[in-house]
N, C-alpha and C positions, 0 to 999 in steps of 0.2 A: 492444458493450454486452451483446448476447445471449450471447456467449462468456464474458464475465466473470460473468454471472449463473449460467450452467451451472457454471463453475468454482467459484463460491461454494456452490452447492447441493451439489456433491460434497464440498466442504470441510466443510459442515455434517453430511453423512453420516459423515464421518470423526470428527467430534466426538461424534455419536450412539453410535458404537461404543465410544469411550472412556467415555462416560457410563454405559454398561452395567456398567462395572467398579466403579461406585460414586462417591460424592461425593469421597472421598479422592483417587482417581486423577484426577478432574476438577480438583480443587484443585492437585494436583501438576503437571498439564499447564499450568494457569494460571500457576503459579510459574515455569515455564520459558519462557512466552511472551515476557518481555523479552529473553531470549537469542535466541530465534527471530527476534524483531523486529530485534535488533541485527545478526544475520547478514544477514537480508534487507535491512536498511537500508544496510549497507556496500555490498552488491551493487547495490541499486536506486539509491542516490545516485550511484555511478559510472555506472550505466546512464543516469540522467537527464542527466548531463554528456555522455555519448556521444550520446544521442538529440538533444540540443540542438545539439551541435557538428556532427554529421553532417548534420542538417537544415539548419543555417545555411550550411555549406560547400557542400553540394549545391545549395542555393538560389542561391548566388553562383557556381556552375559551377567549384568547386575540388574535383574528384573525387579527385585524387591525395592532397590533404590529408585528405579524408574517409576514404580508405582507411587512411592513416597513423593517424588518430584511432581507427578501429575496431581496428587491431592493438594500439595502446597500451592500449585498454580491455581487450582480451582478456588481455594480459600482466599488467595490474594485477589482473584477476580471479583469475588463477592464483596470483599472489603472495599476495593476501589469503586465498585458500582454503587456502594452506599455513601462513601465519603465524597465522591466527585460532585454529585448533585448539590450537596450542602454548600460546597465552595462556589459552584457555578451560580446558584441562585443569589448568593451573597454579593458576588462581584459582577453580576450580569451587565448592569448599565455601564460600569467602568470599562469592561472588556469591549463592548460594542462601540462605545465612544472612542476608545483607543484605536479600533479598527477603522474609524472614519465615518461612522454612521451619521447621517443628518436626522432631523426630527422625524420626518416621514418614514425614512428607511428604518430608523430605530424601532418604531412601533411594529413594523412588519417583522423585523428580525427577532425582536424580543418575544413575540407570540410563538414563532417557530422554535426558538431556543428553549422556552419554558417546557414545551412538550418533549423536546429532544432530551433535556436533562432528566425529566421525570422517569424516562424509560431507559436510561443509559446502562443500568445493571444488565439489561437484556442484550447489550452490545458486548459487555465484558465476558459474561459466562460462556456464550457459544464460541467466541473466538478462542478462549482458553481451552475449552474441550476439543475443538477442532485442531488446535495446535498439538495437543497430546496425541490425537489420532494420527496427525501428520508425522509426528515423531516416530510412530510405529512403522512408517514407510508407506502409509496409505494416503495418497494425495487426492484420490477420487471422491471419497465420501465428504470431506470438508467442502470441496467445490460444489458437489451436488446439493449440500445443505444451503450454501450461499445462493445457488441458482433458484432453488425452491423459494427461499426467502425473498429474493428480489422480484421473482415472478409474482408472488403474492402481493408484494408492495405495488407493482405496476397495476395489478387488478384493482387494488383498493384505491390507488391514487385518484382516478377520475371520479370515483364514487364520493370520496371525502372532499376533493377539491371543488368539483362542480355540482355535487349533490345528486341524489337519485332516490326517488320515492320519498319515504319519510325522513331520509337523511338530508339535512340541510347543507348547502354549499359552505365550506369552511375556508376556501382559498388556500393560502400558504400554510396555515395551521393544519389543514386537512392532509397536506403532503407529509408534515411531521408526524401526525397521528398514524398514517399509513405505514410510515417507516418503523415506528415503534412496534406496531402490531406484527409486522414482518419479522422483526428481531425476536419477538416472543415466540413465534413459530419456529425460528431457527434454534432457540434455546430448547424447546420441547424435542425437536428432532435430534439435536446433538446429545441431549441427555438420554433419549431413548436408545441411541446407538451405543453409548458408553455402557448402559445397563444391560442391553440385550446381546451385544456383539463384542466379545473379548478376544483379541488376537494375541498380542504380546503382553499388553498391560492387563492385569487381572482386576485392578481397581479395588483390591481387597483392603478393607479398613484395618485389617491386621498389620498391613505394611505401613500404615500411616503413623509416623512418629514425629512430633514437632522437632525441627532441627534447624539450627542456625546455619549449619553447613549446606543444607539443601537450598536455603534462601540465598546464601552467598553464591552457590553454583548457578542458580537461576539468574541472579542479578549481575553476575560477572559478564554475562552475555546480554541480558535484558537492559541493564542500566546504560551501557553505551548506546544501545539501540534506542532507548527512550530519549537520551540526550539528543541523538540525531533527529528524532521525530519532533521533539520540542523546539529544536532550532528551526525546523521547517515550519512549525506553527508560527513562531515569531516572525520569520521572514514573510510568511503569507499575510499576516496581519499588517506588516509594514508595507507590503505591496499594495494592499487594499487602501491603506492610508494615502500612499502616493497617488494612486489612480483616482481616488475620490477628489484629490486636488485638481485633476484635469476634468473629469465628469463621471457621473455614475453610469453612463453608457460604457465608459472604458472599464469600469468594474464588472459590468454585465458581460462585456466581451472577454475579460479574463476568465470569468466563471464558465463560459461556453468552451473556451480554449482548454481549460484544465480538465473538463469532462471528456473532451475529445482526445486530449493527450493521454488521459488515463486509459481510455479504450485502446489506444495504440500501444500502450505499455503492457496490456493484459497478456499477450503471448509470452513476454519475458517474465511477468509475475508468475504465470503458470510454470514456466521453466524453472524459476527460483524455487517453487514449492517442491519440484522434483529433485532439484540440486541439493537442497539443504539436508534431507535425510540420507541421501546417498553419500555425500561428503562426510557427514557426521558419523555414519556407520563405518565407513572406510577408515576414517581417522581413529575412531575408537578401537577398531580391530588392528591398527598398525599397518594398514595397506595404503601407504603414502603414494604409491604410483597410481593407484585408482583415484586418489584425490586429484592428482595432477591431470589425469585423463578427463576427469569430470570438469575441471576448470576449462581446459582447452575446448572440449566439444560443446559445453554449454555456452561458452563465450562466442564461439563461432556461430551457433544457432541464434543467439541473442543479437549479434551484429546483423545477421541476415534479416531477422524480423524487424528491427528498427530501421534498416535500410528501406524496406517496403513501406514502413510508416512514413519515413522521410519523403518518399516519392508521392504518396497520397497527399500529404499536408503541404508540400511545396508546389505540386502541379495542379491539384484539384481542390484548393481550399474553399472556393466559392460554392462548389457543389455540396460541401459539408455544412457550411455556415448557414446557407439559405433555409435549411430545415429548422433552424433555431431562431430565426429572426425575420420579421417583416419590416423592421426599421432600417432604412438605408444607412443611417449613421452607424448603427450597431454592426451591420453587415460589413461595411468598409473597415471599421476598426478590427473586427474579427478576422478578416482575411489578412490584413496587415500584420496582426499579432501572430497568426499561425505561421506565416512565412518567415518572419524575422526571428521568432523564438525557437525554430526547429532546424536551424542551419546545420548544426553538428549533432543532431539527435541520434544518428546511428552509433556514435561512440559511447553513448550512455548505456547501451545494452551490456557490453563486457564489463563496464564499471559496476553495474548492479550485481552481476554474477560474482565478480571478485569480492564485493562487499558481503554477499551471502556466504561464500566459502570461508571467508575470514571468520564470520560468526560461527559457522559449523565446526571449525577446527579450533575453537576456543581462543580466537584472537579478536575478541569483541572490541578492545580498545583501539586496535589498528583500524578496524572497520569504522569506529567512531571518528578517528582522526581523518580518514578519507572523506567521510560525510561532512564533518565540521569544516574542513578546508574548502569543500565544494560550496557549502552554504555561507559560512561566515568569512572564510579567507578569500573567496572569489566572487560569489554572487552578491553579497551584501555591499562590498565596496563598489562593484560595478553599478549596483542599483542606486547607490548614493551619488556616484560621479556622472554616469551617462545621461540621466534625465535632464540635468542642468545644461548639457551641451546638445543633446539630440532630441529633447522633449519626450513625448510618449514613445517614440521609436527606441529611445534608450532603455526603457523598461523592458521592451520585448527582446532587444539584443542582449541584455544582461543574462537571459536564460541561455542563449546559444554560447556566448563567450565563456560562461562559467562551466558549461559542459566540456568545452574544449580543454580548458585548464585542468579540470578534474580528471579527464582521460590521460593527460600527461603525467599527473601525479600517480594515478592508478597503475600506469606502466612501471613506474619505479617500485611501487609496493608489490606488484606482481613478481617482478624479478627477485626481490628480496624473499618473498614467500617461497618461491620455487626453489631457491638455494637452501632454505632452512628445512625443507621436506626431504628426508633421506631417500636415496635411490638404491634399490636392490640391484645386484649383479644379474645380468641376462634378463633385464626387465622387459616384459612384452609390451610395455607402454610405448617404447620408441619404435616398435614395428607396427603399432596399431594404426599408424598413419601412412603406411606403405600402400602402393597401388594394389598389391595382391589382397591385402586386408580390405581395402575399400570395395573392390569388385566382389569379394566374398560376402561382405555385409549387404551390399545392394542385392545380390542374388538371394540372400536369406529373406530380405524384406519383401522382394517380389514374390517369392514362393508363399510367404505368409499372406 
């Protein structure tokens, strides 16, 4: 969690450099966010499938199968990294116009997107490798790799954006180039760890055997996750299109809000990285009470983290927005967006934990149902209906109301999951929340 927070802080610094170029560049960057998310979604969805499969197979002592799964994931990442730029370059103009780009914004967005697509293989490969490492139960190294990469990105950003010595100022394209070079470094670091440090996975070529069963096992979790992510990309593109109808300042305000919200989510994302391998290992070993304990404790922590985020964004939004904007119109829109879009944000923490556990215990399609209902069943209809009646405020409120409805649905899915996980007699799980246990654990933590 600490690593993810540091990663997010560096990411915000990256946004601050772009914000200095003006609201047009910030809007152009926001227009490309759906494409960035799409690339990351393809990689992370495959990565989720790898993490879940490696965790479950190692939990059931099938190390050779886990090796084979890791190799299949790496090859898939390389294939995606080569095919995706071909499609992106072919349909670039159509995508940006669909997202609502004007002529001026289109030129800025297109220059950024060309560089982004050229280096997207260096997004796929490190994410896949880090997912395999995470499947072994090591959540520290993947985060350290990400932190080093984003720190390198932040160092290069001002050099390429504003110029330094013989390096000419490249503006928004410089930000894209800095990002690609940072991903190259992440690829080198992740590859070096895989080669030099072997814990549970041996990465032996002897264990690699092309197998449709492995691909099915990966995509049984990855495909629902990918569909969830693709839905989010479509929704993001649609929001940009709606906001462009109001003003590109509103698009820029959304871009700032999404970056800040992403930072507030980081403790929960860190918690998710720890939850996935624990739940997968426990489920693979048949320790269902441990899966239940993981859900409860992780959900409680996630709610607490998001409650703190709610307080910051509801009570002190101006203190945050002013760092990203000197434009009074952008500042007002940003503050209004932050307050209206985060009314029920504490509820989303447990929802994200439940979604992660569902994927870990091989219930990827249930996780997909929850995500699709949140995006297509709740958020999209609200996004279509509310702006016609409430204007721009309707766009912001759609975030909050969809989170409330998603939390209600998640409660029903949680109850059903709980009942389907068998309970052992004399299970220590139900005593784990007694006062004696709590005081004992607090004492242990204090001694440590």
